[in-house]
matplotlib code that plots the C-alpha trace (Angstrom):
import matplotlib.pyplot as plt

x = [-19.9, -17.0, -16.1, -14.4, -12.1, -11.9, -8.5, -8.2, -5.0, -7.0, -9.5, -9.2, -10.1, -11.7, -15.3, -15.9, -16.3, -13.5, -16.1, -19.4, -21.5, -24.6, -27.5, -30.1, -33.0, -36.6, -38.9, -36.5, -37.0, -36.2, -32.6, -31.5, -31.1, -28.2, -26.5, -26.6, -25.4, -22.5, -21.3, -21.8, -19.4, -16.8, -13.2, -12.9, -15.7, -14.8, -17.6, -21.4, -24.2, -26.5, -30.1, -32.0, -35.4, -37.3, -40.1, -43.9, -44.3, -42.7, -41.4, -37.7, -38.1, -38.8, -36.0, -33.6, -35.0, -34.0, -30.6, -29.4, -26.4, -25.7, -23.5, -26.9, -28.3, -32.1, -33.5, -37.1, -37.1, -40.1, -41.0, -37.8, -36.2, -33.5, -30.6, -32.4, -32.5, -28.8, -27.8, -29.6, -27.7, -24.5, -25.3, -25.6, -22.3, -19.7, -16.8, -13.4, -14.4, -17.8, -19.2, -22.2, -23.7, -27.1, -29.6, -29.1, -25.4, -23.2, -19.6, -17.2, -16.0, -12.4, -13.5, -13.3, -9.7, -8.5, -9.6, -8.2, -4.7, -4.7, -5.6, -2.8, -0.3, -1.1, -2.8, -5.4, -8.3, -10.3, -10.4, -12.1, -12.7, -14.5, -17.6, -19.0, -22.6, -24.9, -28.1, -30.9, -32.9, -30.4, -28.3, -25.1, -22.6, -20.4, -16.9, -14.2, -10.9, -9.1, -7.7, -7.2, -4.6, -2.3, -3.3, -2.3, -3.2, -4.8, -4.9, -8.4, -7.7, -7.5, -10.5, -12.8, -11.1, -12.1, -16.0, -15.9, -14.3, -17.1, -14.6, -17.1, -15.2, -12.3, -14.3, -16.5, -13.6, -11.7, -14.1, -15.2, -19.1, -20.6, -21.6, -17.9, -15.7, -14.4, -13.9, -12.4, -15.1, -12.9, -13.5, -17.3, -17.6, -15.6, -18.0, -21.1, -20.0, -19.1, -20.8, -23.4, -24.2, -24.6, -22.9, -25.5, -27.1, -30.1, -30.6, -27.8, -26.6, -23.9, -22.5, -23.0, -21.2, -18.5, -17.9, -17.5, -15.0, -12.8, -13.1, -12.0, -9.1, -6.0, -6.0, -7.9, -6.5, -7.9, -7.6, -8.5, -10.1, -13.5, -14.8, -18.6, -21.2, -24.2, -27.5, -31.2, -30.5, -34.2, -35.2, -32.6, -33.9, -31.1, -32.1, -36.0, -34.7, -32.7, -35.5, -38.0, -40.1, -42.4, -39.9, -42.1, -43.7, -39.8, -38.6, -41.7, -41.6, -38.0, -36.4, -38.9, -37.9, -39.6, -38.1, -37.1, -35.0, -32.8, -31.3, -32.4, -28.7, -27.3, -26.2, -28.7, -32.2, -32.3, -33.3, -30.4, -28.5, -25.2, -26.9, -28.4, -25.1, -23.7, -26.7, -25.7, -22.2, -23.1, -25.3, -22.5, -19.9, -21.5, -21.9, -18.7, -16.2, -12.7, -11.4, -14.8, -14.5, -11.1, -12.2, -14.7, -17.0, -15.6, -18.4, -17.6, -17.4, -20.6, -22.7, -21.3, -21.7, -25.4, -25.9, -24.3, -26.5, -30.0, -28.6, -28.1, -31.6, -32.8, -31.3, -33.3, -36.4, -36.9, -39.0, -36.5, -37.9, -38.2, -34.6, -33.4, -35.2, -33.9, -30.4, -30.4, -32.1, -29.2, -26.7, -28.3, -27.5, -23.8, -21.5, -21.2, -17.7, -18.8, -21.8, -19.7, -17.1, -19.9, -21.4, -18.0, -17.4, -20.9, -20.1, -16.8, -18.5, -20.9, -17.9, -16.1, -19.1, -19.5, -15.8, -15.7, -14.8, -12.5, -9.5, -10.6, -10.7, -7.3, -6.1, -7.4, -5.1, -2.2, -2.7, -3.5, 0.2, 2.0, -0.5, -0.8, 1.8, 1.7, 1.4, -1.9, -3.3, -2.5, -3.9, -7.3, -7.4, -7.2, -9.6, -12.1, -11.7, -12.3, -15.3, -16.8, -16.2, -18.3, -20.8, -23.8, -23.0, -26.0, -26.4, -29.3, -28.7, -26.1, -24.5, -23.7, -22.2, -19.8, -18.6, -17.0, -14.6]
y = [-0.9, -1.9, -5.6, -6.8, -9.7, -12.1, -12.6, -16.4, -15.9, -14.7, -17.8, -20.1, -23.8, -24.2, -25.4, -22.0, -18.9, -16.3, -13.6, -13.7, -10.5, -10.1, -8.0, -7.0, -5.5, -4.4, -2.9, -1.9, -4.3, -1.2, -0.9, -4.4, -5.6, -3.2, -4.5, -7.8, -7.3, -5.1, -8.4, -10.8, -8.5, -8.4, -9.3, -11.5, -14.3, -16.5, -15.1, -16.1, -13.4, -13.8, -12.0, -11.5, -10.3, -8.6, -7.3, -7.0, -8.2, -10.7, -8.3, -8.7, -12.4, -12.0, -9.5, -12.1, -15.2, -13.5, -14.0, -17.5, -18.1, -20.7, -18.3, -16.3, -17.5, -16.2, -16.1, -14.6, -13.3, -10.8, -8.9, -8.4, -5.0, -3.9, -5.2, -8.5, -8.8, -8.0, -10.4, -13.2, -12.5, -12.6, -15.8, -17.6, -16.4, -19.3, -17.1, -16.2, -12.4, -10.9, -7.8, -6.2, -4.3, -2.2, -2.8, 1.0, 0.5, -1.3, -2.3, -1.1, -3.6, -3.9, -4.2, -7.6, -7.9, -5.1, -6.3, -9.9, -8.5, -6.5, -9.2, -11.7, -8.8, -7.0, -9.8, -7.6, -8.7, -5.4, -3.5, -0.1, 1.6, 4.7, 5.3, 8.0, 9.0, 8.5, 10.8, 8.7, 12.0, 13.7, 10.6, 12.3, 10.8, 12.5, 10.9, 11.6, 13.1, 13.7, 10.8, 12.4, 9.7, 7.1, 3.2, 2.2, 0.3, 2.8, 2.1, 1.2, 3.3, 6.3, 5.7, 5.1, 8.2, 10.3, 9.3, 10.1, 13.4, 14.0, 14.2, 12.3, 13.1, 11.1, 8.1, 7.7, 7.5, 5.2, 3.2, -0.6, 0.7, -2.4, -0.9, -0.1, -2.8, -6.4, -8.3, -11.8, -14.3, -15.4, -11.9, -12.0, -15.4, -14.3, -11.4, -13.4, -15.6, -12.4, -10.5, -9.0, -12.5, -10.9, -8.5, -6.0, -4.5, -2.0, 0.6, 1.3, -2.1, -0.6, 1.6, -1.0, -3.4, -1.1, -0.5, -4.2, -4.6, -2.0, -3.2, -6.8, -5.8, -3.6, -2.0, -1.3, -1.4, 1.7, 2.8, 5.8, 4.2, 4.2, 0.8, 1.4, 3.8, 4.7, 5.6, 5.6, 8.3, 9.9, 6.2, 6.5, 5.6, 7.9, 10.7, 10.5, 10.3, 13.6, 15.2, 13.9, 12.4, 9.8, 9.4, 7.3, 4.9, 4.5, 3.6, 1.3, -0.6, -0.9, -0.8, -1.8, 0.8, 3.8, 7.3, 7.6, 4.3, 6.0, 8.7, 7.2, 6.5, 9.7, 12.7, 14.9, 13.8, 15.1, 13.3, 13.7, 11.2, 11.7, 11.4, 8.1, 6.7, 7.8, 6.3, 2.9, 3.2, 3.4, 0.4, -1.4, -0.2, -1.2, -4.6, -5.2, -3.1, -3.5, -0.9, 0.8, 2.0, 3.7, 6.8, 9.6, 11.4, 15.1, 17.1, 20.5, 19.0, 17.0, 19.9, 22.0, 19.0, 18.6, 22.1, 21.7, 19.0, 20.8, 23.8, 21.8, 20.2, 23.7, 25.1, 22.1, 23.5, 21.0, 21.8, 22.0, 23.7, 20.9, 19.8, 23.4, 23.8, 20.5, 21.5, 25.1, 23.1, 20.8, 23.9, 25.8, 22.7, 23.3, 25.9, 29.3, 29.0, 25.8, 28.0, 30.8, 29.0, 27.2, 30.4, 32.0, 28.7, 28.9, 32.5, 31.2, 28.5, 31.0, 33.1, 30.3, 29.2, 32.7, 32.3, 29.3, 30.9, 29.8, 30.8, 28.3, 25.6, 26.4, 26.5, 23.0, 21.7, 23.3, 21.2, 18.1, 18.3, 16.9, 14.1, 12.5, 14.2, 16.9, 14.4, 12.9, 16.5, 17.8, 14.3, 15.0, 18.5, 17.2, 14.6, 17.0, 19.4, 16.4, 15.6, 19.2, 19.5, 16.7, 17.2, 17.4, 13.7, 11.6, 8.0, 5.8, 4.1, 3.6, 0.5, 2.5, 5.1, 2.8, 1.1, 4.1, 4.4]
z = [-30.1, -27.6, -27.4, -24.3, -24.4, -21.5, -19.8, -19.7, -17.8, -14.6, -14.7, -11.7, -11.7, -8.4, -7.2, -5.3, -7.3, -6.4, -6.1, -4.7, -5.8, -3.7, -5.4, -2.5, -4.4, -3.7, -6.1, -8.7, -11.4, -14.0, -12.7, -11.8, -14.8, -15.6, -12.4, -13.4, -16.9, -15.8, -13.9, -16.9, -19.1, -16.6, -17.8, -15.3, -15.0, -11.9, -10.0, -8.6, -8.6, -5.8, -6.1, -3.0, -4.2, -1.6, -4.2, -3.5, -7.1, -9.5, -11.7, -10.7, -10.9, -14.5, -15.1, -13.7, -15.5, -18.8, -18.1, -18.8, -16.7, -14.3, -12.0, -11.2, -7.9, -7.2, -4.0, -3.4, 0.2, 0.6, 3.6, 5.2, 6.4, 4.2, 6.8, 6.9, 3.0, 2.9, 5.6, 3.8, 0.7, 2.5, 4.2, 0.7, -0.4, -0.9, -2.7, -1.6, -1.4, -1.0, -2.9, -2.4, -5.3, -4.9, -7.6, -8.7, -9.2, -12.0, -12.2, -14.7, -17.0, -15.8, -12.0, -11.1, -13.2, -11.3, -7.8, -8.5, -9.7, -6.4, -4.1, -5.8, -5.4, -2.0, -0.2, 1.4, 3.5, 2.4, -0.5, -0.8, -4.2, -5.4, -7.4, -9.5, -10.8, -13.6, -13.9, -15.9, -16.3, -18.5, -19.6, -18.3, -16.0, -13.4, -13.5, -11.3, -12.7, -9.7, -7.3, -4.0, -2.7, -3.9, -3.7, -0.1, 3.3, 5.4, 9.1, 10.5, 13.7, 11.3, 9.7, 12.7, 14.2, 10.9, 11.4, 15.1, 14.2, 11.7, 8.9, 6.6, 3.4, 4.5, 6.2, 3.2, 0.7, 2.8, 4.8, 3.5, 3.3, 1.7, -1.6, -2.8, -0.9, -1.4, 1.8, 2.4, 3.2, 6.6, 7.9, 7.1, 8.7, 11.9, 12.1, 11.8, 14.4, 16.7, 19.4, 16.6, 15.2, 11.8, 9.4, 8.4, 11.4, 11.5, 10.6, 7.9, 6.8, 4.9, 7.5, 10.3, 8.3, 7.6, 11.4, 12.0, 9.2, 10.7, 14.2, 12.8, 10.3, 11.1, 7.8, 4.5, 1.1, -0.6, -4.2, -6.0, -8.9, -9.5, -10.1, -9.7, -10.9, -9.0, -10.8, -10.0, -7.5, -7.4, -6.4, -3.4, 0.2, 1.3, -0.7, 0.5, 4.0, 3.5, 1.6, 4.3, 1.8, 3.4, 6.0, 8.5, 5.9, 4.6, 8.3, 8.9, 5.6, 4.5, 7.7, 10.3, 12.9, 14.4, 13.8, 17.5, 17.1, 14.6, 16.9, 20.5, 21.4, 19.6, 22.0, 19.8, 19.3, 15.8, 12.5, 10.0, 8.2, 10.5, 13.3, 12.5, 11.7, 15.0, 16.6, 14.5, 15.7, 19.2, 18.9, 17.4, 19.8, 22.7, 21.8, 19.7, 21.9, 21.1, 18.7, 18.2, 21.8, 21.6, 20.4, 21.6, 19.4, 18.6, 20.3, 18.7, 15.3, 16.1, 16.4, 13.5, 11.1, 12.1, 11.8, 8.4, 7.7, 8.6, 6.4, 3.4, 3.7, 4.1, 0.8, -0.8, 0.6, 3.1, 6.2, 8.8, 11.8, 14.0, 13.6, 14.1, 17.3, 18.8, 17.7, 19.4, 22.8, 22.7, 22.3, 24.9, 27.2, 26.8, 28.6, 27.4, 26.1, 23.9, 22.8, 22.0, 20.0, 17.8, 17.0, 15.8, 13.9, 12.2, 11.1, 9.5, 7.7, 6.0, 4.9, 3.4, 1.5, 0.1, -1.0, -3.2, -6.7, -9.4, -7.3, -4.4, -7.0, -8.3, -4.8, -4.3, -7.4, -6.1, -2.6, -4.3, -6.3, -3.0, -2.6, -6.1, -8.1, -10.5, -13.5, -12.0, -11.4, -14.9, -16.2, -14.3, -15.6, -19.1, -18.7, -17.1, -19.9, -22.6, -20.5, -20.4, -24.2, -24.9, -21.9, -24.2, -25.2, -23.9, -23.1, -23.3, -20.0, -17.2, -18.8, -22.0, -20.1, -18.0, -21.1, -22.3, -19.3]

ax = plt.figure().add_subplot(projection="3d")
ax.plot(x, y, z, "-o")
ax.set_aspect("equal")
plt.show()
C-alpha cells in the first residue's frame, strides 16, 4: 500500500476553498466513487467537491453519502441536459479556481499540489494539462511517456486558429477543455455575465466552455504532465456518438436537442464529432464575437478531416453510408480545382497510413528531440520499455492504477 503525506506548507487559511472541483454525473454510480476518492487523497487539501447528480435513481446519492467529509457538497438535479447540469455545478462553486472532473475520471494524487505551485509561481488565469486512459475491462492503463512540448504559455489566438485549421491534435493538447483545465473564478464569472450568459453551452459543454475561455484570456499555461486519468470509456457518450449507438435517444435524453441541431450551422450537414464542434463554435462565435471571429475555417482541411472521421468510423464497422453520401454531395458543389486537390490529398492520406511502421516511430522520436530535448526523449523511451515489460500487471480499478504514478 502506498501512503501519501499531506504537505502542510501548502494549506491555506481562508474561508473559501482554493479549488472548486465540480463532478457532474448521471447514472454512473459505479464510477463516481473513484472520482471522489481520488480528490480526497490529494496531497493538497484546500478544496471543495461539488457533486451535481442528474441520476434517474438515488444510486449516486447513496455512494456520496458513504463519504463523510464536510468538503463534499451534494446537489440532486435530475432531468437536466448535460450542459445544464455542468452549468449548475459551476454556479455553486466558490473557490479561487474551478476544475471540472468527469465522473469517469480521477485525479492523480499530486495533481492539486502541482497546480497550486504553478499558480503561485506563474500566476496563470488558466492551466491546461493532459490525461491518460485506463481500460477497466482488462485492468491496464495507457500512460503517456513522451511530453510533446515544454510547460509554457501558449497564445489563445494560436489555439483557436489550430481548431479552425482542423489541427485537433494540437488543439486538444493546448485548449482548456473543461475536463482537463483549471480556470480562475474571475474568468468564469466574467463569461457567465457576458453575451452567452452561461459557461457551458449546448451541445458540447466542454468545448463551448473552451471557446469562451480562449476568447476571454490572451494565453493559456499548458503543461505536458498527465494530471488525470480517463476511465469508463465504454460508457462514454462520445464513444456512443462515434459508433452511432442510439444517437437519437442520446441527443434527446442527455442533450435535449434534435440531430439536425448539432450540425445545422456547419458548412457540411454531416453527423460527425468534429462537425458538431464546428457547429458549436459557430453558435458561440455568432454571439460572443471578438477573438472567435478573427479566423476562418480552413475549408480544404475541413473536407479532409470530415472524410477521415467517416473512414475511421467505417473501420470500426459503423454504417457511414449516409455520411459518405452527404460528404460527396458537398464536395461536388465545389469547383473542379478544389475537388481535384481533395482527391489527391485523400490518396496521399491512404499512402501515409500504409507507411506507419517502426521506421515511422523512430522518425517521430528524432523529430521530438528539438522540442523537448534528448534527455526527455530518452527518459520517455526508458519509461515506455519499463511499462511494456510489466504490461501483464493488472489493476483492480482506476484508482489503484493512478496510485502507481
